[in-house]
N, CA and C of each residue as an Amber inpcrd file, in Angstrom:
protein
   207
  16.5520000  64.8460000  38.8600000  17.8070000  64.4830000  39.5180000
  18.8220000  65.5940000  39.2580000  19.5360000  65.9210000  40.2630000
  20.5480000  66.9610000  40.1760000  21.6700000  66.5180000  39.2450000
  22.1920000  67.4380000  38.4400000  23.2420000  67.1210000  37.4610000
  24.4760000  66.5270000  38.1140000  24.8820000  67.0560000  39.2710000
  26.0790000  66.5570000  39.9490000  25.8950000  65.0930000  40.3530000
  24.7130000  64.7510000  40.8670000  24.4450000  63.3670000  41.2510000
  24.4330000  62.4520000  40.0280000  23.8470000  62.9480000  38.9450000
  23.7900000  62.1390000  37.7290000  25.1920000  61.8680000  37.1870000
  26.0470000  62.8900000  37.2090000  27.4260000  62.7080000  36.7570000
  28.1560000  61.7280000  37.6570000  27.8900000  61.8040000  38.9610000
  28.5420000  60.8960000  39.8980000  28.1660000  59.4540000  39.5950000
  26.8820000  59.2110000  39.3430000  26.4450000  57.8490000  39.0420000
  27.0030000  57.3750000  37.7100000  27.1030000  58.2510000  36.7270000
  27.6800000  57.8790000  35.4420000  29.1460000  57.4930000  35.5990000
  29.8720000  58.2220000  36.4340000  31.2800000  57.9130000  36.6680000
  31.4280000  56.5690000  37.3690000  30.5810000  56.3040000  38.3310000
  30.6150000  55.0120000  39.0290000  30.3040000  53.8900000  38.0500000
  29.3210000  54.0980000  37.1790000  28.9790000  53.0960000  36.1720000
  30.1450000  52.8470000  35.2240000  30.8340000  53.9110000  34.8190000
  31.9740000  53.7450000  33.9140000  33.0780000  52.9430000  34.5860000
  33.3410000  53.2340000  35.8460000  34.3720000  52.5040000  36.5760000
  33.9800000  51.0420000  36.7260000  32.7290000  50.7900000  37.0710000
  32.2430000  49.4180000  37.2230000  32.3360000  48.6710000  35.9040000
  31.9530000  49.3120000  34.8080000  32.0200000  48.6730000  33.4930000
  33.4560000  48.3730000  33.0880000  34.3800000  49.2680000  33.4070000
  35.7940000  49.0480000  33.1020000  36.3220000  47.8300000  33.8540000
  35.9520000  47.7230000  35.1210000  36.3950000  46.5840000  35.9340000
  35.8040000  45.2830000  35.3870000  34.5210000  45.3010000  35.0490000
  33.8810000  44.0980000  34.5130000  34.5130000  43.6740000  33.1970000
  34.8200000  44.6280000  32.3350000  35.4500000  44.3210000  31.0540000
  36.8380000  43.7180000  31.2630000  37.5950000  44.2860000  32.2150000
  38.9330000  43.7640000  32.5070000  38.8460000  42.3420000  33.0570000
  37.8990000  42.0930000  33.9480000  37.7240000  40.7420000  34.4970000
  37.3630000  39.7480000  33.4000000  36.5010000  40.1860000  32.4730000
  36.0910000  39.3070000  31.3780000  37.2850000  38.9620000  30.4840000
  38.1070000  39.9610000  30.1600000  39.2880000  39.7120000  29.3230000
  40.2670000  38.7830000  30.0270000  40.4280000  38.9510000  31.3380000
  41.3140000  38.0620000  32.0930000  40.7780000  36.6370000  32.1260000
  39.4720000  36.4930000  32.2380000  38.8570000  35.1690000  32.2260000
  39.0740000  34.4870000  30.8820000  38.8980000  35.2450000  29.7910000
  39.1450000  34.6960000  28.4490000  40.6030000  34.2980000  28.2970000
  41.5070000  35.1310000  28.8190000  42.9400000  34.8520000  28.7490000
  43.2630000  33.5570000  29.4930000  42.6810000  33.4090000  30.6640000
  42.9350000  32.2170000  31.4710000  42.4410000  30.9520000  30.7670000
  41.2560000  31.0210000  30.1830000  40.6990000  29.8310000  29.5270000
  41.4250000  29.5240000  28.2100000  42.0070000  30.5410000  27.5660000
  42.7360000  30.3120000  26.3180000  44.1140000  29.7100000  26.5750000
  44.6350000  29.9530000  27.7610000  45.9390000  29.3910000  28.1150000
  47.0360000  29.8980000  27.1930000  47.8550000  28.9800000  26.6630000
  48.9780000  29.3700000  25.8090000  48.5040000  29.9250000  24.4660000
  47.2620000  29.7360000  24.1240000  46.7020000  30.2500000  22.8700000
  46.2550000  31.7050000  22.9900000  46.3480000  32.2880000  24.1680000
  45.9090000  33.6660000  24.3850000  46.7660000  34.6410000  23.5790000
  46.1270000  35.6720000  23.0740000  46.8410000  36.6870000  22.2930000
  47.3120000  37.8560000  23.1500000  46.9700000  37.8610000  24.4380000
  47.3810000  38.9500000  25.3210000  48.8430000  38.8010000  25.7310000
  49.5450000  39.9200000  25.7520000  50.9270000  39.9020000  26.2260000
  50.9350000  39.9550000  27.7550000  52.0900000  39.7380000  28.3200000
  52.2560000  39.8060000  29.7700000  51.9140000  41.2170000  30.2560000
  52.2990000  42.2170000  29.4800000  52.0450000  43.6040000  29.8650000
  50.5590000  43.9300000  29.8270000  49.8510000  43.4200000  28.8270000
  48.4100000  43.6460000  28.7450000  47.6890000  42.9940000  29.9200000
  48.1070000  41.8010000  30.2700000  47.5140000  41.1040000  31.4130000
  47.7900000  41.8760000  32.7010000  49.0060000  42.3790000  32.8510000
  49.3550000  43.1560000  34.0460000  48.5000000  44.4190000  34.1470000
  48.2770000  45.1000000  33.0180000  47.4330000  46.3050000  33.0270000
  46.0020000  45.9710000  33.4240000  45.4940000  44.8620000  32.9030000
  44.1300000  44.4450000  33.2460000  44.0280000  44.1140000  34.7310000
  45.0220000  43.4100000  35.2460000  45.0170000  43.0660000  36.6690000
  45.0900000  44.3250000  37.5310000  45.8700000  45.3060000  37.1050000
  45.9420000  46.5740000  37.8410000  44.5950000  47.2760000  37.8520000
  43.9060000  47.2730000  36.7110000  42.5800000  47.9040000  36.6420000
  41.6260000  47.2550000  37.6300000  41.6520000  45.9370000  37.6870000
  40.7510000  45.2190000  38.5890000  41.1110000  45.5120000  40.0350000
  42.3800000  45.4040000  40.3700000  42.8070000  45.6140000  41.7630000
  42.5750000  47.0510000  42.2210000  42.9580000  48.0070000  41.3950000
  42.7870000  49.4140000  41.7690000  41.3160000  49.7930000  41.8090000
  40.5620000  49.3030000  40.8640000  39.1370000  49.6230000  40.8090000
  38.3800000  49.1010000  41.9990000  38.7410000  47.9180000  42.4740000
  38.0580000  47.3470000  43.6240000  38.4640000  48.0400000  44.9190000
  39.6270000  48.6770000  44.9350000  40.1140000  49.3340000  46.1470000
  39.7240000  50.8010000  46.2320000  39.1910000  51.3410000  45.1590000
  38.8110000  52.7550000  45.1430000  37.4520000  52.9060000  45.8090000
  37.3790000  53.8190000  46.7490000  36.1060000  54.0370000  47.4400000
  35.1280000  54.7290000  46.5060000  33.8560000  54.6540000  46.8360000
  32.8250000  55.2780000  46.0140000  33.0420000  56.7820000  45.9130000
  33.5090000  57.3990000  46.9850000  33.7420000  58.8450000  46.9790000
  34.8470000  59.2020000  45.9830000  35.9170000  58.4180000  45.9650000
  37.0090000  58.6940000  45.0370000  36.5690000  58.4740000  43.6020000
  35.7130000  57.5080000  43.3480000  35.2290000  57.2440000  42.0070000
  34.3810000  58.3920000  41.4800000  33.7370000  59.0960000  42.3810000
  32.8110000  60.1360000  41.9520000  33.5000000  61.4610000  41.6440000
  34.7970000  61.5380000  41.8450000  35.4940000  62.7830000  41.5900000
  35.9150000  62.8410000  40.1320000  35.3370000  63.8020000  39.4280000
  35.6630000  64.0270000  38.0280000  35.9990000  65.4940000  37.8660000
  37.0600000  65.7700000  37.1520000  37.4660000  67.1430000  36.9620000
  37.4220000  67.4900000  35.4860000  36.8550000  68.6510000  35.1710000
  36.7560000  69.1230000  33.8030000  37.4750000  70.4590000  33.6920000
  38.0880000  70.6840000  32.5590000  38.7020000  71.9620000  32.2860000
  38.0330000  72.5530000  31.0440000  37.6210000  73.7910000  31.1430000
  36.9180000  74.4200000  30.0330000  37.7980000  75.4820000  29.3610000
  39.0740000  75.1860000  29.1900000  39.9990000  76.1680000  28.5750000
  39.8870000  76.1330000  27.0810000
């Protein structure tokens, strides 16, 4: 497999895993109700991750930039 393709798939996997983790934390927050330890700001950040991640096209997810300075 070409290195560029492998990196692209790894980036997509990382984005997918981030979204899944955020959804899981939000689900735990919802079920904990007033007992949740998450702040309003933490919940907002998680919701942004889910919303932005679901709206990002596969092409945009595959763009990774490295600097070798």
